[in-house]
Structures are given as C-alpha cells and as structure tokens.
C-alpha positions as CSV (number, residue, x, y, z in Angstrom):
1,M,30.0,-68.2,160.8
2,D,31.1,-70.1,163.8
3,K,34.7,-70.2,162.9
4,K,37.3,-67.7,161.9
5,L,38.1,-67.2,158.2
6,R,41.5,-68.6,157.3
7,I,43.5,-66.2,155.1
8,G,46.5,-66.9,152.8
9,I,48.8,-64.1,151.5
10,I,50.4,-64.5,148.1
11,G,53.2,-61.9,147.7
12,C,54.8,-60.6,150.9
13,G,56.3,-57.4,149.6
14,G,55.6,-53.7,150.2
15,I,51.9,-53.6,149.6
16,A,51.2,-56.7,151.7
17,N,53.3,-55.4,154.6
18,G,52.0,-51.8,154.3
19,K,48.3,-52.4,153.7
20,H,46.9,-55.9,153.7
21,M,48.6,-57.8,156.5
22,P,48.6,-55.2,159.3
23,N,44.9,-54.3,158.6
24,L,43.8,-57.9,158.4
25,K,45.6,-58.5,161.7
26,K,43.4,-55.9,163.4
27,L,40.4,-58.2,162.6
28,D,41.7,-61.2,164.5
29,D,38.3,-61.7,166.0
30,K,37.1,-62.6,162.5
31,L,40.1,-64.2,160.8
32,E,43.5,-65.7,161.1
33,L,46.5,-65.4,158.8
34,V,47.6,-69.0,158.3
35,A,49.7,-69.1,155.1
36,F,52.3,-66.8,153.4
37,C,53.9,-67.2,150.0
38,D,56.6,-65.3,148.2
39,I,59.2,-66.1,145.6
40,V,61.7,-64.9,148.2
41,L,61.1,-67.4,151.0
42,E,62.7,-65.1,153.6
43,R,59.9,-62.5,153.0
44,A,57.2,-65.1,153.6
45,E,59.0,-66.3,156.8
46,K,59.2,-62.8,158.1
47,A,55.6,-62.1,157.3
48,A,54.5,-65.3,159.0
49,A,56.5,-64.5,162.1
50,K,55.0,-61.0,162.4
51,F,51.4,-61.5,161.3
52,G,50.7,-65.3,161.2
53,T,49.3,-67.8,163.6
54,E,51.8,-70.0,165.6
55,D,51.4,-72.8,163.0
56,A,51.3,-70.6,159.9
57,K,52.9,-72.2,156.9
58,V,55.2,-70.6,154.3
59,Y,55.6,-71.3,150.6
60,E,57.7,-70.3,147.6
61,D,55.1,-71.7,145.1
62,Y,51.6,-70.2,145.4
63,K,50.1,-73.4,143.8
64,E,51.2,-75.3,146.9
65,L,49.4,-72.8,149.2
66,L,46.3,-73.2,147.1
67,K,46.2,-76.9,147.8
68,D,45.3,-76.2,151.4
69,E,41.5,-76.8,151.4
70,T,41.2,-75.1,154.8
71,I,42.1,-71.7,153.4
72,D,39.0,-69.6,152.8
73,V,40.4,-66.4,151.4
74,V,43.5,-65.4,149.4
75,H,45.0,-61.9,149.0
76,V,47.0,-61.5,145.8
77,C,49.7,-58.9,146.4
78,T,52.1,-59.6,143.6
79,P,53.3,-57.4,140.6
80,N,50.5,-56.7,138.0
81,R,51.8,-59.3,135.5
82,S,50.7,-62.1,137.8
83,H,47.4,-60.8,139.1
84,S,45.3,-62.6,136.6
85,F,46.6,-66.2,136.6
86,I,47.2,-66.3,140.4
87,T,43.7,-65.0,141.0
88,I,42.1,-67.4,138.5
89,D,43.9,-70.3,140.1
90,A,42.8,-69.2,143.6
91,L,39.2,-68.9,142.5
92,E,39.4,-72.3,140.9
93,A,40.8,-73.7,144.1
94,G,37.7,-72.5,145.9
95,K,39.0,-69.4,147.6
96,H,37.5,-65.9,147.8
97,V,40.0,-63.4,146.4
98,M,41.0,-59.8,147.1
99,C,43.5,-58.8,144.4
100,E,45.6,-55.7,144.7
101,K,44.9,-52.9,142.2
102,P,44.9,-52.7,139.3
103,M,42.8,-55.7,138.4
104,A,45.2,-56.8,135.6
105,K,47.6,-55.6,132.9
106,T,45.0,-56.1,130.2
107,Y,41.2,-56.2,129.7
108,A,41.5,-59.8,128.4
109,E,43.2,-60.9,131.6
110,G,40.7,-59.0,133.8
111,K,37.8,-60.5,131.9
112,A,39.1,-63.9,132.5
113,M,39.3,-63.2,136.2
114,L,35.7,-62.0,136.2
115,E,34.5,-65.1,134.3
116,A,36.4,-67.3,136.8
117,A,34.6,-65.6,139.7
118,K,31.2,-66.2,138.0
119,R,32.1,-69.7,137.2
120,T,33.2,-70.7,140.7
121,G,30.7,-68.6,142.6
122,K,33.5,-67.2,144.7
123,K,33.8,-63.5,145.7
124,L,36.4,-61.4,143.9
125,T,37.3,-57.8,144.7
126,I,40.1,-55.4,143.9
127,G,42.0,-53.3,146.4
128,Y,40.7,-49.8,145.7
129,Q,40.8,-48.7,149.4
130,N,40.5,-45.0,148.6
131,R,36.7,-45.4,148.3
132,Q,36.7,-45.7,152.1
133,C,38.3,-42.3,152.7
134,T,36.0,-39.9,154.6
135,E,35.7,-37.3,151.8
136,H,34.8,-40.0,149.2
137,L,32.2,-41.5,151.5
138,Y,30.7,-38.1,151.8
139,V,30.7,-37.4,148.1
140,K,29.3,-40.8,147.3
141,S,26.4,-40.2,149.7
142,A,25.7,-36.9,148.0
143,A,25.9,-38.3,144.5
144,E,23.5,-41.1,145.4
145,E,21.0,-38.5,146.7
146,N,21.4,-36.7,143.3
147,E,22.8,-33.5,144.8
148,F,24.9,-32.8,141.8
149,G,22.3,-33.7,139.2
150,E,23.6,-35.3,136.0
151,I,27.4,-35.4,136.1
152,Y,28.5,-34.8,132.6
153,Y,32.1,-33.6,133.0
154,A,34.8,-34.9,135.3
155,Q,38.5,-34.7,135.9
156,A,40.5,-37.6,137.5
157,H,43.6,-36.3,139.2
158,A,46.7,-38.4,139.9
159,I,49.6,-36.0,139.8
160,R,52.9,-36.0,141.7
161,R,55.6,-33.4,141.2
162,R,58.6,-35.6,142.0
163,A,57.6,-38.9,143.6
164,V,58.7,-41.7,141.4
165,P,58.8,-45.1,143.3
166,T,62.3,-46.4,142.9
167,W,61.9,-49.7,144.7
168,G,60.5,-53.0,143.6
169,V,59.3,-53.3,139.9
170,F,57.4,-50.1,139.6
171,L,59.6,-48.9,136.7
172,N,59.5,-52.3,134.9
173,E,57.0,-52.3,132.0
174,Y,57.0,-56.1,131.7
175,E,56.0,-56.7,135.3
176,Q,53.7,-53.8,135.8
177,G,52.2,-53.0,132.3
178,G,52.9,-49.3,132.7
179,G,53.9,-46.5,135.0
180,P,51.9,-43.8,136.8
181,L,48.8,-44.4,134.7
182,I,48.3,-48.0,135.9
183,D,49.8,-47.3,139.3
184,I,48.1,-44.2,140.6
185,G,45.9,-43.1,137.7
186,T,43.9,-46.3,138.4
187,H,42.8,-45.0,141.8
188,A,41.7,-41.6,140.4
189,L,39.8,-43.2,137.6
190,D,38.1,-45.8,139.9
191,L,37.0,-43.0,142.2
192,T,35.6,-40.9,139.4
193,L,33.7,-43.7,137.7
194,Y,32.3,-44.8,141.2
195,M,31.1,-41.3,142.0
196,M,29.5,-40.9,138.5
197,N,28.1,-44.5,138.7
198,N,29.0,-44.7,135.0
199,Y,30.8,-47.8,133.7
200,E,29.9,-47.5,130.0
201,P,32.8,-46.0,128.0
202,K,32.4,-45.2,124.3
203,M,35.8,-44.1,123.2
204,V,39.3,-43.0,124.5
205,V,42.1,-40.8,123.2
206,G,45.4,-41.2,125.1
207,N,48.9,-39.7,125.3
208,T,51.9,-40.9,127.2
209,F,55.2,-39.2,127.8
210,R,58.6,-40.2,128.9
211,K,60.2,-36.8,129.2
212,L,61.9,-36.7,132.6
213,A,62.9,-40.3,133.0
214,D,66.5,-39.7,131.7
215,Q,67.2,-36.8,134.0
216,T,69.5,-36.9,137.0
217,N,69.6,-34.8,140.2
218,T,65.9,-35.1,140.2
219,A,64.9,-34.0,143.8
220,N,62.8,-37.1,143.8
221,A,61.0,-37.9,147.1
222,W,62.7,-41.4,147.2
223,G,66.0,-40.5,145.7
224,D,67.1,-40.5,142.1
225,W,65.8,-43.2,139.8
226,D,67.9,-45.2,137.4
227,P,67.1,-44.0,133.9
228,E,68.1,-47.4,132.4
229,K,65.5,-49.2,134.5
230,F,62.8,-46.6,133.8
231,T,61.0,-48.5,131.1
232,V,57.5,-47.0,131.6
233,E,56.0,-43.6,131.0
234,D,56.5,-40.7,133.5
235,S,53.1,-39.1,132.5
236,A,49.9,-40.1,130.8
237,F,46.7,-38.3,129.9
238,G,43.4,-39.6,128.7
239,H,40.2,-38.1,127.2
240,I,37.4,-40.5,127.9
241,V,33.9,-40.2,126.4
242,M,31.1,-42.3,127.9
243,K,28.1,-43.7,126.1
244,N,25.8,-41.1,127.6
245,G,28.0,-38.3,126.4
246,A,29.8,-37.6,129.7
247,V,33.5,-36.7,129.4
248,I,36.3,-37.6,131.8
249,M,39.8,-36.1,131.6
250,L,42.4,-38.3,133.3
251,E,45.8,-37.1,134.3
252,A,48.5,-39.3,135.9
253,S,52.2,-38.6,136.5
254,W,54.9,-39.5,138.9
255,A,57.0,-36.5,137.9
256,L,55.6,-33.4,136.3
257,N,56.6,-29.8,136.6
258,V,53.6,-28.5,138.5
259,A,53.4,-26.4,141.6
260,D,50.6,-28.5,143.2
261,A,50.4,-32.2,143.4
262,N,47.0,-33.9,143.8
263,E,46.6,-37.7,143.9
264,A,43.5,-40.0,144.2
265,C,41.1,-37.1,143.7
266,Y,38.6,-35.8,141.2
267,T,36.5,-32.9,140.1
268,L,32.8,-33.6,139.2
269,C,30.5,-31.1,137.3
270,G,26.8,-31.8,137.3
271,T,23.6,-30.0,136.3
272,D,22.8,-29.1,139.9
273,G,26.3,-28.6,141.4
274,G,29.9,-29.7,141.4
275,V,32.5,-31.0,143.8
276,T,36.2,-31.4,144.0
277,T,38.5,-33.3,146.3
278,K,41.5,-31.5,144.9
279,G,43.2,-29.8,147.8
280,E,40.1,-30.0,150.1
281,L,36.6,-31.2,149.6
282,R,34.5,-28.3,148.2
283,V,31.0,-28.4,147.0
284,N,29.8,-25.6,144.7
285,K,26.2,-24.8,144.0
286,V,23.8,-21.9,143.2
287,K,21.6,-21.0,146.2
288,H,19.1,-18.1,146.5
289,G,20.5,-16.6,143.3
290,R,24.1,-16.7,144.5
291,Q,27.1,-18.8,143.9
292,T,28.1,-20.8,147.0
293,I,31.0,-23.0,148.0
294,E,30.5,-25.4,150.9
295,V,33.4,-27.0,152.8
296,P,31.9,-29.9,154.9
297,N,33.5,-30.5,158.3
298,L,34.8,-34.0,157.9
299,N,36.3,-34.1,161.4
300,A,32.9,-34.2,163.0
301,G,30.5,-37.2,163.2
302,G,27.8,-38.0,160.8
303,V,29.3,-40.7,158.6
304,A,28.6,-44.3,159.3
305,F,31.8,-46.3,159.3
306,Y,30.3,-49.8,159.0
307,D,28.5,-50.4,162.2
308,G,30.5,-47.9,164.1
309,K,33.8,-49.2,162.9
310,K,36.4,-46.3,162.5
311,G,39.8,-46.4,161.0
312,D,41.8,-45.3,158.0
313,A,40.7,-46.2,154.5
314,S,42.8,-49.4,154.3
315,E,41.5,-50.7,157.6
316,L,37.9,-50.0,156.6
317,D,38.4,-51.6,153.3
318,M,39.5,-54.9,154.9
319,Y,36.6,-54.7,157.3
320,Q,34.0,-54.3,154.7
321,W,35.6,-57.1,152.5
322,I,35.7,-59.6,155.4
323,N,32.2,-58.8,156.4
324,A,31.0,-59.3,152.8
325,I,32.4,-62.8,153.0
326,I,31.0,-63.6,156.4
327,N,27.5,-62.1,155.6
328,D,27.5,-63.3,151.9
329,T,27.0,-59.8,150.6
330,D,28.7,-57.8,147.8
331,P,32.0,-56.2,148.6
332,C,32.3,-52.4,147.9
333,V,34.4,-52.9,144.8
334,L,32.7,-55.2,142.3
335,P,35.0,-57.0,139.7
336,E,32.8,-55.6,136.9
337,Q,33.7,-52.1,138.0
338,A,37.4,-52.8,138.3
339,L,37.3,-54.4,134.9
340,C,36.0,-51.2,133.4
341,V,38.9,-49.3,134.9
342,T,41.4,-51.7,133.4
343,R,39.7,-51.5,130.0
344,I,40.0,-47.8,129.9
345,L,43.6,-47.7,131.1
346,E,44.6,-50.2,128.4
347,A,42.8,-48.1,125.8
348,I,44.8,-45.0,126.8
349,Y,48.0,-46.9,126.3
350,T,46.8,-48.3,123.0
351,S,45.7,-44.9,121.7
352,A,49.1,-43.4,122.8
353,K,51.0,-46.1,120.9
354,T,48.9,-46.0,117.7
355,G,48.1,-42.3,117.6
356,Q,44.4,-43.3,117.1
357,P,41.3,-43.1,119.2
358,V,40.1,-46.4,120.7
359,Y,36.3,-47.2,120.3
360,F,34.6,-49.8,122.5
361,E,32.3,-52.1,120.6
362,D,30.0,-53.0,123.5
C-alpha cells in the first residue's frame, strides 16, 4: 500500500485507552487514527487529542463515523451488547473490523457477524491478544510440531482470588451478557482451543454461582463492589466434550477463595507429553525411561516476533492485524474460531440456567 491506513475507534473507554489506541499509535508508519466515537463526547474528544491526527474527527453516533468512506478500518471497543450490530454495520460500510473480545453476547449475534464478513469480503478479527504472549507462542509452535501428541484433556484457567472489576459495566448482565466467564474465561478458552486446534464441540455442562457478590469488606483489588449492581455470576465452570472425545474443563471467577490465582492460562495433556502455563511454563514428558519437566528460558532469543518486531502481547497483536490488512493475509484470530468460543460460553450459561447439558447439532 502506498498510503497509510485510516483507523476509526468506536468506544473510547478503558479498553480503547489501555490497549487499542496506544498500541495502534506505535504503528504510525503504517496508519493514522482519524476518527473517534463515544456516547460520551468528552471521551472521544480526549482520545482524539491524545492519539489522533491534527484533523481527527469526533462523533457521538457511530453511524456518522461509518459514513466517512476514507476510513479503512474500525475498532469496536464498546460493551459486549453492542459488538454485533456495530461490527455488522461497519463491515457493511466497507471497513475491516477488529472487535474487542468476546465476539458477541450470543452465538446468533456472532454468526451474523461472521456472515457479514463473508458477504462483504472484509476482514474481521477479535481482540484475543494473549495469543501473542511469549509462552503461548512457544506452546503453539510445540503443538504444531506435534510434541504433545493427541491432546485429549485440557483445563482452561481464569481464576482470580479477589479482583472484581468495579468500573464501567462489568457487573451489568444486560450490557455484558455475563460476568467472569464471558470476561476472562473467554481468554482462557480461546487459548485452549487454539493450542488444541480443535473447534468442534459436542456438548457442554455448565454451572454458575453468585456466592460472594453480596459480601462487604471484600479485600477486592479495586475496592468493594456494590452488591446491588452485581447482576452477573461471580464464578462459572464448564465441562466441554469435543466431537473427537477430548475434554476441556473451564474455570472462571473474579472472586474465589483459592490460595493461587491463575488467569489466561491452560493445562494440556497429550499422548506424548503435557504442558501448563499455570504459574510458569512447564513441559512434562517421559525421556529415557524417566519423567522429566522442562522449563524453557523465555527470556532468551529464539522466537520470531513478526519480522523482528518485539513488544508486549497487545502491541504484537495490533502489528499482526495491521499487517494482515496491508498484505491481504489472514489475521491470527479468525472469526470462525472466536465464534466457537462464544458458542461454548453461551452453552455454559444455558446449561447453568436449565440444569441440563447442551448438545450441539452441527
């Protein structure tokens, strides 16, 4: 391309300021941030002043932003409830879209997003930046070389002891669709499915709990929450059976009485070895008739960070996404993969509500 990509941001809250905009700004040789939209106009104005071009425009209505035919890419950084319809409108307006995780509140909404991407021929990806962490790049390389053999049992870990987000709409079921399961469980499940390269679920049994939400003096990392506003689960657990017989146990909680917290990590067990990123990356195998545990040195070189590009996971995620657009290649996170995550999460919630397992027909 002989011109810079023109980027519009829809939703200028915490995730946009903490992840999307600062890391996009680092790629100013490839792009420029030219439009900012938020239902609170002041947030859009602050974002434009900090990250935008001199002539960047601000909007309260995202549909007005989408009318700008010079915008190539849109990042959707709004609450989960609006992911689907904003993304679909952006795709229909001829924009490539990165939507913040999770893909959508429901499978039906996510499927409509995927269909819109296919219909318009525009790229769609979801913000699962943890795939770009050093340890996960290492495990993915090992899995692709079949070092673990057939992975038939896995655990997806997303457990906090006391770290309930008390800002924004995290505790609002209407806006978000759920609590820790859809917020941080989504990252752990995405990583687990990605490492297994298995996106064919057969059935799910789920349980959710709201056991600690009414407590006070909670020792929460971000201060006490308001029990009246806590309309989502505080813990959720899922038993997932894949079509090939593999089993995944998913655990997600913002507040659980455990001694050790582990988030965005997994344990994989295969026929030729296993690996866990819980605590530190450890690979276990049998060698020369002995049990072994290997702890790779992730501080040394040896991992290719996209043509020598180095940075944290969020920066690398933006780098690969922008390059996918420029080079017309697939982004790391395919919408079909993200849709599978949403489908399983919705099934866990459904199973928890009905007390029945959920079977997938296709």
